[in-house]
C-alpha positions as a printed Julia matrix, in Angstrom:
387×3 Matrix{Float64}:
  -0.02   0.03    0.12
   1.64   3.08   -0.87
   1.84   6.48    0.73
  -0.8    8.13   -1.14
  -3.54   5.54   -0.01
  -2.46   5.43    3.73
  -2.72   9.05    3.64
  -5.86   9.06    2.18
  -7.47   6.18    4.76
  -5.67   8.57    7.83
  -7.69  11.64    6.59
 -11.14   9.73    6.23
 -10.56   8.33    9.78
 -10.04  12.1    10.79
 -13.14  12.92    8.77
 -15.18  10.02   10.58
 -13.94  11.32   13.8
 -15.28  14.86   12.98
 -18.82  14.0    11.97
 -19.21  11.87   14.98
 -18.21  14.79   17.18
 -20.49  17.1    15.37
 -23.95  15.07   15.25
 -26.0   15.37   17.74
 -29.56  15.85   18.69
 -29.51  19.08   19.92
 -29.95  22.14   17.99
 -28.61  24.07   20.85
 -24.87  22.9    20.95
 -22.05  24.14   23.38
 -18.77  25.65   21.92
 -17.3   22.34   20.53
 -14.03  22.19   18.81
 -12.52  19.86   16.3
  -9.27  18.25   15.84
  -6.66  20.73   14.9
  -4.37  20.43   11.82
  -1.27  19.16   14.0
  -3.41  16.42   15.19
  -4.34  15.22   11.93
  -0.72  15.43   10.79
   0.05  13.15   13.55
  -2.62  10.61   12.93
  -1.11  10.44    9.2
   2.16  10.16   10.36
   1.23   7.4    12.59
  -0.17   5.57    9.3
   3.24   5.67    7.93
   4.15   2.13    9.4
   4.25  -0.94    6.93
   0.81  -2.7     7.34
   0.52  -6.31    8.11
  -1.13  -9.0     5.85
  -4.1   -8.85    8.04
  -4.08  -4.86    7.54
  -3.95  -5.22    3.57
  -6.86  -7.68    3.7
  -8.91  -5.35    5.6
  -7.87  -2.44    3.45
  -8.32  -4.16    0.25
 -11.88  -5.14    1.42
 -13.12  -1.58    2.65
 -11.85  -0.26   -0.64
 -13.84  -2.99   -2.84
 -17.07  -1.48   -0.78
 -16.34   2.23   -1.07
 -18.34   3.88   -3.16
 -15.6    5.87   -4.97
 -13.1    8.21   -4.31
 -13.44   9.52   -0.57
 -12.98  13.14   -0.23
 -10.98  14.9     2.93
 -11.24  17.58    4.84
  -9.36  20.63    3.81
 -10.07  22.22    7.44
 -10.96  20.98   10.69
 -12.56  24.5    12.63
 -16.17  25.12   12.74
 -16.94  28.34   10.76
 -18.98  29.55   13.3
 -16.82  29.19   16.17
 -13.73  31.21   14.48
 -16.08  33.8    13.36
 -18.72  34.0    16.15
 -21.29  36.97   15.38
 -21.22  38.6    12.21
 -22.03  42.33   11.81
 -21.98  44.92    8.92
 -19.84  47.89    8.85
 -20.45  49.85    5.96
 -19.84  47.57    2.89
 -18.16  45.12    4.85
 -19.3   42.0     6.83
 -16.94  41.85   10.2
 -16.52  38.77   12.6
 -16.79  38.84   16.47
 -13.0   39.8    16.62
 -13.64  43.02   13.86
 -12.19  41.49   10.98
 -13.44  41.69    7.79
 -14.37  38.41    6.25
 -15.79  36.78    3.25
 -18.28  33.89    2.99
 -18.55  31.21    0.67
 -20.83  28.48    0.18
 -23.67  26.81   -1.6
 -27.15  27.11   -2.29
 -30.07  24.3    -2.28
 -32.23  24.18   -5.39
 -35.47  25.51   -4.63
 -37.34  23.29   -1.95
 -40.12  22.54   -4.49
 -37.31  20.49   -6.73
 -35.18  19.73   -4.03
 -33.91  16.15   -3.32
 -34.12  15.64    0.66
 -30.12  14.91    0.9
 -29.04  17.68    3.47
 -28.17  15.44    6.35
 -25.07  15.83    8.55
 -22.79  13.94    6.33
 -23.96  15.86    3.53
 -23.18  19.19    5.05
 -20.32  18.49    6.67
 -18.73  17.05    3.35
 -19.77  20.94    2.06
 -18.37  22.51    5.34
 -14.95  20.53    5.69
 -14.35  18.94    2.36
 -15.81  21.82    0.19
 -14.68  24.55    2.54
 -18.17  26.06    2.86
 -18.98  28.8     5.42
 -22.38  28.91    4.56
 -25.31  27.07    2.64
 -28.41  28.8     1.77
 -31.97  27.27    1.92
 -34.24  28.42   -0.97
 -37.79  28.46    0.21
 -39.99  28.57   -2.58
 -42.49  31.19   -2.07
 -44.69  30.85   -5.21
 -44.35  28.76   -8.3
 -46.49  28.26  -11.52
 -47.32  24.26  -10.69
 -48.35  25.62   -7.01
 -45.59  23.62   -5.3
 -44.78  26.06   -2.7
 -44.82  27.37    0.45
 -48.09  29.22    0.21
 -49.9   26.0    -0.97
 -47.9   23.99    1.87
 -46.62  26.16    4.42
 -46.39  23.09    6.95
 -44.3   20.86    4.9
 -41.78  23.97    3.65
 -41.32  25.2     7.27
 -40.69  22.12    8.87
 -38.3   20.86    6.22
 -36.55  24.45    6.69
 -36.0   23.79   10.29
 -34.71  20.29    9.47
 -32.18  21.36    7.44
 -31.47  24.39    9.49
 -30.92  22.21   12.69
 -28.39  20.18   10.88
 -26.18  23.26    9.29
 -26.03  24.68   12.51
 -25.01  21.54   14.42
 -22.35  21.24   12.11
 -21.06  24.91   12.65
 -21.69  26.43    9.54
 -23.8   29.63    8.57
 -27.3   29.26    7.27
 -29.13  31.86    4.95
 -32.77  31.37    5.01
 -33.87  32.66    1.51
 -37.51  33.48    0.61
 -37.28  33.16   -2.94
 -39.23  35.51   -5.05
 -39.23  35.75   -8.86
 -42.28  38.94   -9.25
 -43.56  41.15   -6.77
 -42.68  40.64   -3.08
 -45.92  42.43   -1.87
 -47.96  39.52   -3.23
 -47.2   37.11   -0.63
 -46.24  39.69    2.08
 -48.56  38.67    4.62
 -47.0   34.87    4.5
 -43.45  36.14    4.57
 -43.97  38.29    7.37
 -45.49  35.2     9.43
 -42.68  32.96    7.72
 -39.88  35.21    9.22
 -41.82  35.92   12.72
 -41.81  32.29   13.49
 -38.19  31.49   11.82
 -36.79  34.64   13.73
 -38.04  33.39   16.78
 -37.19  29.77   17.01
 -33.47  30.74   15.66
 -32.89  34.17   16.58
 -30.53  33.68   19.46
 -28.21  31.89   17.29
 -25.15  33.25   15.58
 -25.59  30.99   12.57
 -28.59  32.65   10.95
 -29.12  34.9     8.22
 -31.99  35.97    6.52
 -32.54  36.85    3.19
 -36.17  38.32    2.58
 -36.81  38.53   -1.24
 -34.07  37.11   -3.77
 -35.0   38.38   -7.09
 -37.83  40.97   -6.94
 -38.75  41.57  -10.37
 -41.77  42.33  -12.96
 -44.84  44.47  -12.47
 -47.09  44.95   -9.24
 -49.61  41.48   -8.72
 -52.18  43.92   -8.49
 -51.55  46.34  -11.47
 -49.51  45.47  -14.48
 -48.97  49.14  -15.51
 -46.36  49.58  -13.07
 -42.99  47.85  -12.4
 -41.37  46.23   -9.4
 -38.99  49.06   -8.33
 -37.06  49.76   -5.29
 -39.69  51.76   -3.59
 -42.05  48.87   -3.84
 -39.46  46.63   -2.49
 -38.51  48.72    0.14
 -41.84  48.79    1.38
 -42.14  45.13    1.42
 -38.85  44.9     3.3
 -39.58  47.64    6.19
 -42.56  45.15    6.98
 -40.42  42.08    6.96
 -37.19  43.47    8.58
 -39.65  44.97   11.34
 -40.99  41.61   12.04
 -37.65  39.62   12.26
 -36.24  42.4    14.5
 -38.88  41.77   17.25
 -37.14  38.53   17.77
 -33.6   38.88   16.43
 -31.93  42.44   16.63
 -28.63  41.72   15.28
 -28.41  38.9    12.73
 -27.82  39.88    9.06
 -30.61  40.65    6.89
 -30.25  40.32    3.01
 -32.47  42.39    0.88
 -33.33  41.56   -2.79
 -32.94  44.55   -5.47
 -34.69  45.43   -8.27
 -34.55  43.39  -11.94
 -34.04  40.11  -10.22
 -31.22  41.74   -7.85
 -29.29  42.92  -10.46
 -30.43  46.83  -10.56
 -28.59  47.57   -7.4
 -27.86  51.05   -8.21
 -31.56  51.95   -7.66
 -30.7   51.56   -3.49
 -27.8   53.9    -3.03
 -30.42  57.22   -2.37
 -32.47  55.57   -0.17
 -31.38  52.61    1.6
 -33.23  50.67    4.29
 -32.74  51.88    7.7
 -31.26  49.94   10.46
 -28.4   47.67   11.61
 -26.58  44.73    9.91
 -28.58  44.84    6.5
 -26.96  43.66    3.11
 -28.3   43.91   -0.58
 -28.47  40.81   -2.91
 -26.72  40.84   -6.16
 -26.95  38.16   -8.69
 -25.34  38.05  -11.68
 -26.03  34.71  -14.06
 -23.04  36.24  -16.6
 -25.17  37.09  -19.37
 -22.74  39.62  -20.93
 -23.58  42.74  -18.78
 -20.78  42.05  -16.35
 -18.85  45.39  -16.69
 -22.05  47.18  -16.01
 -22.7   44.96  -13.07
 -19.19  45.31  -11.64
 -19.39  49.26  -11.97
 -22.89  49.11   -9.88
 -21.37  47.27   -7.33
 -18.32  49.34   -6.95
 -20.53  52.33   -6.85
 -22.65  50.83   -3.94
 -20.02  49.57   -2.1
 -18.26  53.22   -2.44
 -21.66  54.61   -1.03
 -21.06  52.47    2.2
 -23.58  49.46    1.56
 -22.84  46.2     1.71
 -23.62  43.5    -0.85
 -23.64  39.58   -0.86
 -23.77  37.74   -4.19
 -26.01  35.29   -2.82
 -26.93  33.32   -6.01
 -24.8   32.69   -9.13
 -24.54  29.88  -11.73
 -22.08  28.85  -14.69
 -24.76  28.71  -17.46
 -22.96  31.18  -19.4
 -19.42  29.49  -19.09
 -16.86  28.91  -16.61
 -14.72  31.59  -18.2
 -17.31  34.47  -17.55
 -18.12  33.03  -14.07
 -14.36  33.01  -12.99
 -14.34  36.57  -14.16
 -17.27  37.21  -11.67
 -15.97  35.53   -8.92
 -12.42  37.19   -9.31
 -14.14  40.64   -8.86
 -16.03  39.12   -5.93
 -12.7   37.91   -4.49
 -11.01  41.01   -5.17
 -13.78  43.02   -3.46
 -14.23  40.48   -0.48
 -17.95  40.42   -1.47
 -19.59  37.16   -0.06
 -20.96  34.44   -2.71
 -23.04  31.33   -2.69
 -22.92  29.21   -6.0
 -26.37  27.49   -7.18
 -27.15  25.0    -6.49
 -27.23  21.53   -5.27
 -30.17  19.0    -4.99
 -32.0   19.75   -8.04
 -34.17  17.47   -9.94
 -34.28  19.41  -12.99
 -31.26  18.86  -15.63
 -30.59  22.49  -16.35
 -27.33  22.2   -16.13
 -26.63  24.03  -12.68
 -26.79  21.35   -9.88
 -23.42  20.55   -8.56
 -24.38  16.67   -8.47
 -25.68  14.16  -10.87
 -29.09  12.1   -10.12
 -29.75  10.91  -13.59
 -27.5    7.56  -13.15
 -29.22   6.62   -9.52
 -31.77   7.51   -7.07
 -30.51   9.06   -3.87
 -32.47   6.55   -1.85
 -29.62   4.24   -2.87
 -27.38   6.33   -0.2
 -24.59   7.0    -2.65
 -25.63  10.74   -2.49
 -26.58  10.72    1.43
 -23.21   9.35    2.62
 -21.55  12.56    0.74
 -17.7   12.6     0.0
 -18.77  12.22   -3.7
 -16.64  10.65   -6.41
 -15.94  13.06   -9.22
 -18.21  11.02  -11.36
 -21.12  11.93   -9.27
 -20.32  15.71   -9.43
 -21.56  17.7   -12.8
 -18.85  20.16  -14.61
 -20.81  22.93  -12.74
 -20.23  20.93   -9.26
 -16.7   20.36  -10.18
 -16.01  24.09  -11.19
 -17.84  25.14   -7.87
 -15.67  22.72   -5.59
 -12.74  23.83   -7.16
 -13.75  27.65   -6.63
 -14.35  26.86   -2.79
 -11.3   24.9    -2.37
  -8.99  27.45   -3.8
 -10.7   30.03   -1.71
  -9.57  28.65    1.49
């Protein structure tokens, strides 16, 4: 057995210890710590001794039953333990020590088309093997087929809570996104109710970030002669933000911006009032990158904080790389979309066409490259290289 295999097995053993130490039944964990990098190195060095025949047989048997290459941790600390309570200072997001940070992560697909895979092992794979700081849960608020929160609020609310509990237990940050593609005022009362209940449950957790309307756009639902502009969005945001702040005075709130969160220039004259507010900027890389980057620069110069809470590679990896380079240069937090979709639109990070998730391959995480799409390999590489 060569050195590479020994190191891979040692790292896998370290990961197993991490996973077991994180998985618990309480959503209110104390300040746990993970093995240090030094401890991991010591484990690897211990494995340098030549194996016995019995060890060789055990290893070969384990490899035969493995579902493929096992990914290994690239870090051993919990993001929330390191950064704690976040706050917004002008255009920056600061951690508990007042240091500027940049969060990077992945988004679920819309829960109306999302495979139920976000268990502790999958979340830990994203957090410690891919290097995610944050996972975004996309709550479908309105859909053409009626499969959404407004149709079945209990199911969607319970799913959000289940995923949020798991992400908190694994020590990552979580964005709870009320996904909107239209007029946010259409289902404003449901949004107020949703965020009131969510903030009452999780308002004391440092992990939580609220995204109250992701991609507002189009016309007023009650007057198709008027556009959904910043004034309309701001009216909605003031009500939802007030409901959140009754339970949670300090966690970050992200507000969507006009034109599917690309019209960020409209917010500078009359931004939302209050602390710890960020604004969503979404770029699906359709040829307007220079204009959008200029808008971002102007918003940051005005002292407002941006989060690129949704992007994908549909227009090519070269264009996406340019967009991410801009985000990295300006320390704008970003979230890649998506994971868990049953729709073959080319954006999902994992392949579902070759097997059913219930067979267990997806559910145990540590996916081999054959189980990742080109978009997934690109996203993982950008996350890993950012560590």
